[in-house]
Every structure is written in C-alpha cells, then in structure tokens.
N, C-alpha and C positions, 0 to 999 in steps of 0.2 A: 503448360500455362493454363490456369483455370479460365473458363469461358463464361462471360456475362452477356446476356441478351438484353438490349435496350429496346423499349417500345414506348408509345405514348398515345394520346388521343388528339394530338395537335398536328400530326402529319410530318412528312420528311423535311420540311423547311424550318422547323422550330429551332431557333438558335440555342435554346437550352439543351435540347437533345444533342446537337452537334458538338457543343462545347463540353458536355459531359462525356461524350465519346472520346474526345481528345484527352481529357483529364484521366480517364480510366485506361487508355490504350497502352500506357507504359507499365501498367501493373497486371492487366488481364487481357485475354483475347476477347475483343469486343465484336459482337454481331448485332445487327440492327434489323428488326422486323416491325414495320409501322403501317398504319392505314395511309392511303395516298392523299388524304385531306383531313379536314377538321371533323372530329367525331365526338365532340364534347357532350357530356350529359347522357352518354349511351349506356352507362352502368356496365353490367356484365353480359350484355346482349351478345348472342352468337348468331351468325348468318346461317340459317337452316333451310331457307326456301329458294335458294338460287346458288349457282356456283360462285366460287371466289376467283377473281382474276388477279394473277400475281405477276409482278415484274421485278427484275433485278436492275437497280440503278446505282449511280455513284453520286454521293453528296458533293457539295461545293468544296468541302475540306478533305475529299478523297476517300471517304468510307463507303464501302459497298453496302447497299441496303436491299432488303426484300420489301417491296411495297405491295399493297393489295387494296381492293375496294370494299373490304369488310369493316368489322368493328375492332376496337382495341383488344377485346378478349379473343377475337379470331387470330390476332397476331401471335398469341401464346400457343394456340393449337397448331398454327402453321410452323412456328419455330420448333415446337416439340417434334413434329413429324418430318421437318426438312433439315434440321440441324442436329448434329450428334453432340452428346455429352455437355449440355448446358448445366452450369452449376448454380446460376442465380439469375433472376429476372429483376430489372429495374425499369419502372414505368415513370416517365417524366423527362425533363422537368416541366410540369404543367404550368401554363400561364393562367393562374387562378388558384387560390387556396382551396384545399379540400379538408376543411376543419369540421369536426363533429360528424356524428353518424348520418345526419341528414344529407350532407354533401358526399360522404363516403359511399352511401348506397346509390347515389345518382351518378357519381363520377366515372367516366370511362378510364381515367388514369388508375383509380383504385380498383375498378372492375377488372382491368388486365392483371393487376397484382393478385387479386383474389382468385382469378382463373388459374394463375400459376400456382398459387398455394393449394388450391383444390387438387391439382395434379401432383402435388408433393414437392414442388420446388420452393426454396426460400425466395422471398420477393420483397421489394421495397417500392413504395409509391412515393414520389417526391413532387411537391407542389409549392408554388410561390404566390404570395399576395401580389396582385397587379391592379392597375387602374381599370375602372369599368370598360373603357374603350379598348382594352386588350383582351377582354373575354371573347371567346369564340373566334380568335384571330390567330391562325397558325403562323403567320409571318409576323411574330411579335417583335416589338421594337428592340433595338440594340441596347444591351445593358451589360454591366460587368458581372458575369456569372462566376468569376474565379473563386470567391470565398464559398459560394453555394456548392460548386462542384467539388471543392476540397472537403467540405463536410460530408457530402454524399460518398466521395471516395473513401474517406476514413471509415464510414459505417459499412460500406460494401466490403472492405478488406476485413473488418472486424467480423462480419457475418461469415465470410468465406473461411476465416481462420478458426472461429469458435463455434459456428452454427448459431441458429436462433435459440433463444432460451426455450426450455422445455414448455410445451403447451402454446407457444406463440407461433402463428403460421406466417405472418407477414408484418411489415412495419409501414406506418403511415407518417411521412415526414413533411412538415410544412414550414416554410420560411416567411419572415415578415417582408413587407415592401422594401424597407431599408434596413440593412444589417449594419450594426455599429460594431465598434471594437469590443464592446461589452456583451454583445449578443452571444448566448450560449445555448446548447442543446438541453432541453428540459423534457423529461419523460412525463407525460400527462395523459389523463383520461379524456377521450373524446367528449365534446359537448353533445347533448341530446338533440336539441333543436336550436339552431343559431339564427335561422331566417324564417319569418312568417310569410308564407306564400299567399298573395292576394291577387285579385283580378282587376285590371285596369280596362274599363269598358270604353271603347272608341267607336267612331262611325266612319265608314269608308266613303269615298266620293259618290257612291251609288246609294248612300243613306242606309246601308246595311250595317248592323252592329257587328263588331268583332272584339275579341278579348286578348289582352296581352298579360301574360303571367309575370308578375313582378315580386321581388323579395323585399321584405322589410326587415332590416337587421335588428336582432335582439341584443341586449347587453349580455356578453359572455358570462357564464357561471364561473365563480372563483375557482382557480386551479385547473380549469379545463384547457384543452389544446387551443381553443379560440382565445381564451384569456392570456395564455402564454404568448401567443403570436401577436394578437391585435392590441392588447393593452400593455404588454411588457416588452414587446420588440425582441423576444427571444425565438428560438427555433423549437418547435414541438415535435416530439417523437412519441407515437402511440402504437400500442400493439393491435394487431388484427387477429382475432381468435375465431376460427370457424366453428369448432366444436365447443360452443359456449354453454350448452345445456348440461347441467349437473344432475346427479342421481336424485337429489332432493327436489329438483324441479319436476322430474317425472313423478315422484311420489305425491307432490302437492297437486299436480294436475289430475292424477288418478283419484285422489281424495275428493277433488272438486267434482269429478264426474260420477263418483259413487254416492254423493249426497242425495 
C-alpha cells in the first residue's frame, strides 16, 4: 500500500489533520509527523541552531504520530530520515487560507509542502478559510470536514496514480469558509498581493509604544485563487513550480547587466 505522510503547522490536535487521516486511511498507509504546537507563518524555516526533540504519541482517534519541537519544514526532514518509502506529503488542513504568493511564501503549511517538493516528493498543501478568531489556534473549532477531506482524498489518489503534471512540483489547495453543493475545484493562478501589511501603533501601560502588524485585505484580482475562493465560493487549486526561471529570463538579465 502506498504511503502518505501528513504534516501541518497547527500541531497534533488539529481536527482537520485527524479527520483527513481517517479519510485517507482506507486507501493509503498514513503516517503523521507534525510540530508539537502552533507554528503558523513560519514559512520554510528549518531548525539549524539546536537539536530537535522528538516524541511518539497517539492521537485521540488512534493514529500514531511523531511530534517534535521544530518547524513544519523540519517535519519533512524528520519523515524522510525516519520513515521509509514515503510516496506523497500532504500538509494541512490548515486553519486559515493560503491564497496568493504573499501567503504561500509566509505559510508554514505551504513551506512544508515546498520542502517536500525540493526533496523530490510530490506534495499538496491544503488550507481552509476560517474566521479570524481561529487563526493561530491549533485547537480549531469542530466543523464538518467530510466534503473537504473527500476532495483532498480524490486529489491525493489522482496524484498517486498519475503523478503530478510535468514541471509542477506541488499543489496549493484552498477551500472557502462554507462549501455549497455547487462548489467545485477550479484551477487558478495565485494572486500576487492579497493583503496590504500595515502597522497599528499602540502604547503599553508603561507608556512605551509598540506595534502590531495588521493586514488590510485587497480586492482579489479576477480569476486568481483568491477570487475563486473568496468571491465565488469555489475551491482553488494552484501549481507550485520551484524551477520557474526560464532561459529567456537568464538572457534578459544578462543583457541588463551588459548595458
């Protein structure tokens, strides 16, 4: 039976992770390697300046997990070294959408998928729009993940059976807050900048200023992954391509430097 490694940036108590494991378990051999707590917005960071502490634990629904005190991308390194013959990595289901390049470059969920892709594994990052009070909350509220897990399962089996399309290293999958009967998977290009980052200046009780980074949402560009999910209530599927520099890009840069 083919082996799929699940990971995330929300930790071992994420209900999305556990329900996805249950959905996949009848089709593939599921292994789970995750950080021991919340690691959102960590990108593809690796732990290089201290040892990683690893434990084997059992989830509430009976799955054996490897947990550790590192980053989501560390999960991929640990899985590759500690578990034999992994066929595919799935990162998620993340509580919070990762729409557009801006979020993809910041996301620990996508970062783990990119680490897997760099190592030569097919990988899928899966994320879900949630309410703001669920961001950075590994113990996300109970919801019906059944349709979400079915969509992910179908894409996982398609990738295992057919492989990823030539030139595509990983997939970024995003679900709307509410999935209707008419919601469908739409292949879309990632938006460039979906959120404008601003600073909110405040003053603490000692009258010292501090700053809180806040995001101002922009209107999604037509046809982008953000438009597909946020405006149309569909499910976006976007390619992640690591070797995106073409020969003509090298030539244009060479011309630029020779002027």
